[in-house]
C-alpha positions as CSV (number, residue, x, y, z in Angstrom):
1,M,0.0,0.0,0.0
2,K,1.3,3.5,-0.9
3,Y,1.5,6.1,1.8
4,V,-0.1,9.5,1.2
5,D,0.9,12.4,3.4
6,Y,-2.5,14.1,3.9
7,Y,-0.9,17.0,5.9
8,K,1.4,17.7,3.0
9,V,-1.5,17.6,0.5
10,L,-3.2,20.3,2.4
11,G,0.0,22.2,3.2
12,V,-0.4,22.1,7.0
13,E,1.6,20.9,9.9
14,R,0.8,17.6,11.7
15,D,-0.3,19.6,14.8
16,A,-2.6,21.9,12.8
17,T,-6.0,22.8,14.3
18,L,-9.3,22.0,12.7
19,A,-9.6,25.7,11.8
20,D,-6.2,25.6,10.1
21,I,-7.2,22.5,8.1
22,K,-10.6,24.0,7.0
23,K,-8.8,27.2,6.0
24,A,-6.2,25.4,3.9
25,Y,-8.9,23.2,2.3
26,R,-11.1,26.1,1.3
27,K,-8.1,27.9,-0.4
28,L,-7.0,24.8,-2.3
29,A,-10.5,23.7,-3.2
30,H,-11.2,27.1,-4.7
31,K,-8.0,26.9,-6.7
32,Y,-8.3,23.3,-8.0
33,H,-12.1,22.7,-8.2
34,P,-13.0,21.4,-11.7
35,D,-15.5,24.2,-12.1
36,M,-12.7,26.8,-11.4
37,S,-9.9,25.2,-13.3
38,N,-9.2,23.0,-16.4
39,G,-7.2,19.9,-16.9
40,T,-7.1,16.3,-15.7
41,E,-4.1,17.1,-13.4
42,N,-6.1,19.7,-11.5
43,E,-9.1,17.4,-11.2
44,E,-6.9,14.7,-9.7
45,K,-5.4,17.3,-7.4
46,F,-8.9,18.3,-6.2
47,K,-9.8,14.7,-5.5
48,D,-6.6,14.3,-3.4
49,I,-7.4,17.5,-1.5
50,S,-11.0,16.3,-0.8
51,V,-9.8,12.9,0.5
52,A,-7.2,14.5,2.7
53,Y,-9.7,17.0,4.1
54,S,-12.3,14.3,4.7
55,T,-9.8,12.3,6.7
56,L,-8.2,15.1,8.8
57,K,-11.4,17.0,9.7
58,D,-12.9,13.8,11.2
59,P,-11.4,13.1,14.7
60,E,-11.6,9.3,14.5
61,K,-10.2,9.1,11.0
62,R,-7.4,11.6,11.9
63,A,-6.5,9.6,15.0
64,A,-6.4,6.4,13.0
65,Y,-4.2,8.1,10.3
66,D,-1.8,9.5,12.9
67,E,-1.3,6.0,14.3
68,L,0.5,5.1,11.1
69,G,3.3,7.6,11.9
70,S,5.2,9.6,9.3
71,H,6.4,8.0,6.0
72,R,7.8,9.3,2.8
73,P,5.0,10.2,0.3
74,G,4.5,7.2,-2.1
75,E,6.4,4.8,0.1
76,D,5.2,1.2,0.2
77,F,4.3,0.1,3.7
78,V,2.1,-2.5,5.4
79,P,-0.5,-1.3,7.9
80,P,-0.5,-2.6,11.5
81,H,-2.0,-5.9,12.3
82,Q,-5.1,-4.4,14.0
83,W,-5.8,-2.6,10.8
84,Q,-5.9,-5.8,8.8
85,E,-8.4,-7.3,11.3
86,H,-10.8,-4.5,10.7
87,F,-10.3,-4.1,6.9
88,Q,-10.3,-7.6,5.5
89,E,-9.8,-10.6,7.8
90,G,-7.0,-12.9,6.7
91,N,-5.8,-10.6,3.9
92,S,-2.1,-10.0,4.1
93,N,-1.6,-8.5,0.7
94,F,-2.3,-4.7,0.7
95,A,-0.4,-3.8,-2.5
96,D,-3.5,-2.8,-4.4
97,V,-5.4,-1.3,-1.5
98,D,-5.9,2.5,-1.4
99,L,-5.0,4.2,1.9
100,A,-8.2,6.1,2.0
101,D,-10.2,2.8,1.7
102,I,-8.5,1.0,4.6
103,L,-8.5,4.2,6.7
104,A,-12.2,4.6,6.4
105,A,-12.9,1.0,7.3
106,F,-10.5,1.0,10.2
107,A,-11.7,4.3,11.7
108,A,-15.3,3.1,11.6
109,A,-14.6,0.0,13.7
110,Q,-11.5,0.7,15.8
111,H,-13.1,1.9,19.0
112,P,-15.4,-0.7,20.6
113,D,-16.6,0.1,24.1
114,R,-15.5,-1.9,27.2
115,R,-18.2,-4.6,26.7
116,G,-17.0,-5.2,23.1
117,R,-19.9,-3.5,21.4
118,T,-19.3,-1.2,18.5
119,Q,-20.0,2.5,18.7
120,S,-23.3,4.2,18.1
121,P,-24.2,5.5,14.7
122,M,-21.9,8.3,13.6
123,H,-22.9,11.4,11.6
124,G,-21.5,11.6,8.1
125,P,-18.9,14.3,7.2
126,D,-19.9,17.7,5.9
127,F,-18.4,18.9,2.7
128,E,-17.8,22.4,1.2
129,V,-17.8,23.0,-2.5
130,P,-17.1,26.4,-4.2
131,V,-19.8,27.4,-6.6
132,P,-19.4,30.1,-9.3
133,V,-22.3,32.6,-9.3
134,T,-22.9,35.6,-11.5
135,L,-23.9,39.1,-10.6
136,D,-27.2,38.6,-12.4
137,Q,-28.0,35.7,-10.2
138,L,-27.2,37.7,-7.1
139,Y,-29.2,40.7,-8.2
140,S,-32.5,38.9,-8.5
141,G,-31.9,35.4,-7.1
142,A,-32.0,32.4,-9.5
143,E,-32.5,28.7,-9.6
144,T,-29.6,26.8,-11.1
145,E,-28.2,23.3,-11.3
146,I,-25.0,22.6,-9.4
147,S,-22.8,19.5,-10.3
148,V,-20.4,18.3,-7.7
149,S,-18.3,15.2,-7.0
150,I,-18.8,13.9,-3.4
151,P,-16.7,11.2,-1.7
152,E,-18.8,8.3,-0.6
153,H,-18.1,4.9,1.0
154,D,-19.8,1.8,-0.2
155,A,-21.0,-1.1,1.9
156,Q,-17.4,-2.5,2.1
157,G,-16.1,0.9,3.3
158,L,-14.3,1.7,0.0
159,L,-14.2,5.3,-1.0
160,H,-15.6,6.5,-4.3
161,H,-16.2,10.0,-5.8
162,V,-19.8,10.1,-6.9
163,P,-21.0,12.9,-9.3
164,K,-24.2,14.5,-8.2
165,T,-26.4,17.3,-9.5
166,F,-28.6,19.5,-7.3
167,R,-31.1,22.1,-8.3
168,V,-30.6,25.0,-5.9
169,R,-31.8,28.6,-5.5
170,I,-29.1,31.2,-5.3
171,P,-30.5,33.7,-2.7
172,K,-31.0,37.3,-3.8
173,G,-28.3,39.4,-2.2
174,A,-25.9,36.5,-1.5
175,T,-22.3,37.7,-0.9
176,E,-18.8,36.4,-1.7
177,G,-18.0,33.4,0.6
178,Q,-21.6,33.0,1.8
179,R,-22.4,29.3,2.4
180,L,-25.6,27.7,1.2
181,R,-26.5,24.6,3.2
182,L,-28.0,21.4,1.7
183,P,-29.0,19.2,4.6
184,G,-28.2,15.5,4.3
185,K,-26.4,15.9,0.9
186,G,-22.9,15.5,2.4
187,G,-20.9,12.3,3.3
188,T,-22.6,9.0,4.1
189,G,-23.0,8.3,7.9
190,V,-21.4,5.3,9.6
191,R,-23.3,2.5,11.2
192,G,-26.6,3.9,10.2
193,G,-25.8,7.5,11.2
194,R,-27.4,10.3,9.3
195,P,-25.6,11.8,6.3
196,G,-23.6,15.0,6.6
197,D,-24.5,18.3,5.0
198,L,-23.2,19.9,1.8
199,Y,-22.2,23.5,1.9
200,L,-22.1,25.5,-1.4
201,V,-19.7,28.4,-1.0
202,M,-20.6,31.4,-3.2
203,N,-17.8,32.5,-5.5
204,I,-18.7,35.7,-7.5
205,Q,-17.5,35.5,-11.1
206,P,-15.9,38.6,-12.8
207,H,-18.2,40.6,-15.0
208,K,-17.1,42.2,-18.3
209,L,-18.7,45.5,-17.3
210,Y,-19.1,45.8,-13.6
211,R,-16.6,45.9,-10.7
212,V,-17.9,45.0,-7.2
213,S,-17.2,46.9,-4.0
214,G,-19.4,45.6,-1.2
215,G,-22.9,46.2,-2.4
216,D,-21.9,48.9,-4.9
217,L,-21.1,48.4,-8.6
218,Y,-18.7,50.5,-10.7
219,I,-18.8,50.8,-14.5
220,D,-16.6,52.7,-16.9
221,L,-18.6,55.3,-18.9
222,P,-16.9,56.4,-22.2
223,L,-18.0,59.9,-23.3
224,A,-17.1,61.9,-26.4
225,P,-15.3,65.1,-25.7
226,W,-18.3,67.2,-26.7
227,E,-20.7,65.2,-24.5
228,A,-18.4,65.8,-21.5
229,A,-18.0,69.5,-22.4
230,L,-21.6,70.4,-23.3
231,G,-23.5,67.8,-21.3
232,A,-25.7,65.0,-22.6
233,T,-28.2,62.4,-21.9
234,V,-26.8,58.8,-22.3
235,Q,-28.0,55.3,-21.7
236,V,-26.1,53.4,-19.0
237,P,-26.5,49.6,-18.5
238,T,-27.5,48.3,-15.1
239,L,-28.3,44.8,-13.8
240,G,-31.9,45.9,-13.7
241,G,-31.9,47.1,-17.3
242,P,-30.6,50.3,-19.1
243,V,-31.4,53.7,-17.6
244,E,-30.9,57.2,-18.8
245,M,-28.3,59.3,-17.1
246,T,-27.8,63.1,-17.4
247,I,-24.2,64.2,-17.9
248,P,-23.6,67.7,-16.5
249,P,-21.8,70.2,-18.7
250,G,-18.0,70.4,-18.0
251,T,-17.8,66.8,-16.8
252,T,-14.2,65.7,-16.4
253,S,-12.5,62.3,-16.9
254,G,-12.6,60.2,-13.7
255,R,-15.7,61.8,-12.3
256,K,-18.1,59.3,-10.6
257,L,-21.7,59.8,-11.4
258,R,-24.1,57.9,-9.0
259,L,-27.2,55.9,-9.9
260,S,-29.0,55.4,-6.6
261,K,-30.1,51.9,-5.6
262,R,-28.9,50.4,-8.8
263,G,-26.2,48.2,-7.1
264,L,-26.5,44.8,-5.5
265,P,-29.2,44.0,-2.9
266,S,-28.4,42.7,0.6
267,A,-30.0,40.2,2.8
268,N,-31.5,42.9,5.0
269,G,-33.3,44.5,2.0
270,A,-30.9,47.4,1.5
271,Q,-29.7,48.2,-2.1
272,G,-26.3,49.4,-3.1
273,D,-25.6,52.1,-5.7
274,Q,-24.0,52.0,-9.1
275,Y,-21.3,54.4,-10.1
276,A,-20.5,55.4,-13.6
277,V,-16.8,56.4,-13.9
278,V,-16.3,58.9,-16.7
279,R,-13.7,58.2,-19.3
280,I,-13.2,60.7,-22.1
281,D,-12.8,58.9,-25.4
282,V,-11.7,60.5,-28.7
283,P,-12.5,59.2,-32.2
284,K,-9.5,57.2,-33.6
285,T,-10.3,58.4,-37.2
286,L,-11.9,61.6,-38.4
287,T,-13.9,62.5,-41.4
288,P,-12.7,65.6,-43.3
289,H,-15.6,67.6,-41.9
290,E,-14.9,66.5,-38.3
291,R,-11.2,67.4,-38.8
292,E,-12.2,70.8,-40.0
293,L,-14.5,71.4,-37.0
294,F,-11.8,70.3,-34.5
295,S,-9.3,72.6,-36.2
296,Q,-11.7,75.5,-35.9
297,L,-12.1,74.7,-32.2
298,A,-8.4,74.5,-31.7
299,S,-8.0,77.9,-33.3
300,A,-10.8,79.5,-31.4
301,S,-10.2,78.1,-27.9
302,A,-7.6,79.3,-25.5
303,Y,-8.1,76.3,-23.2
304,K,-4.7,74.5,-22.8
305,P,-4.8,72.4,-19.6
306,W,-1.2,71.3,-20.1
307,A,0.0,74.9,-19.7
308,Q,-0.7,74.7,-16.0
309,M,2.3,72.3,-15.6
310,N,4.6,74.9,-17.1
311,A,3.1,77.6,-14.9
312,G,3.7,75.4,-11.8
313,G,0.0,75.3,-11.1
């Protein structure tokens, strides 16, 4: 049997607290989850991370794992005799056995009470899975299908990754990192124990137009020079649909124009704002008539903003 260093997989020390283990798992799961990254290598990495977390977050499994001591990753070793008794009576060949499989079987049976009876039913492990959500889903709430791969043990105690799909509702006003609980959709219980829960962790996806700051949204608003100088009425996109915005005369680049209550909603019913950040944009090519008009403006206007630098102002 090959040894796998679950602590090294998660990047934590052997004396790490449960909080440290959870923090390391969330960071790695977000990075390597199949929905967040591509490639077979990352998928296998995510499976290793899930197995390591499933073991180290469970006190019984972790205690059983720690009894093995420390070995080099990938090193062949034979588990202690008491492990063999609990895994497969009379089996002395563990070359093709996965460490996670034998660990699960051993941890489920290694602590009989003083009268020789097995333990009472044990609650299945909880799992956390990062879920990508869009700003549109957060703005109005939405139902969507979530596909995840959950570790499960079969009747023989062997570990398998089972793909499952759930139809869930993304709550209106959900925030980055918020957890959505699916009761009973986590790991399988031991000895008839009830299954654990599945937690979907909201991960807000980047948007091509909007930048998020708390409940507020920011969007770049390109304006023609004459729109900024003379003022104008323009259409600005929002998550609730396009709205008209009045541009005051003399608007400068970088100015933030507020659209009240056009940002993201919150769980308490409050609504953020949307800010349009002005960016003056000039045409890359000019028609002969446009060039003539710009030349006339250049001759007629005394406005030279660059001159302030030479004047020290």
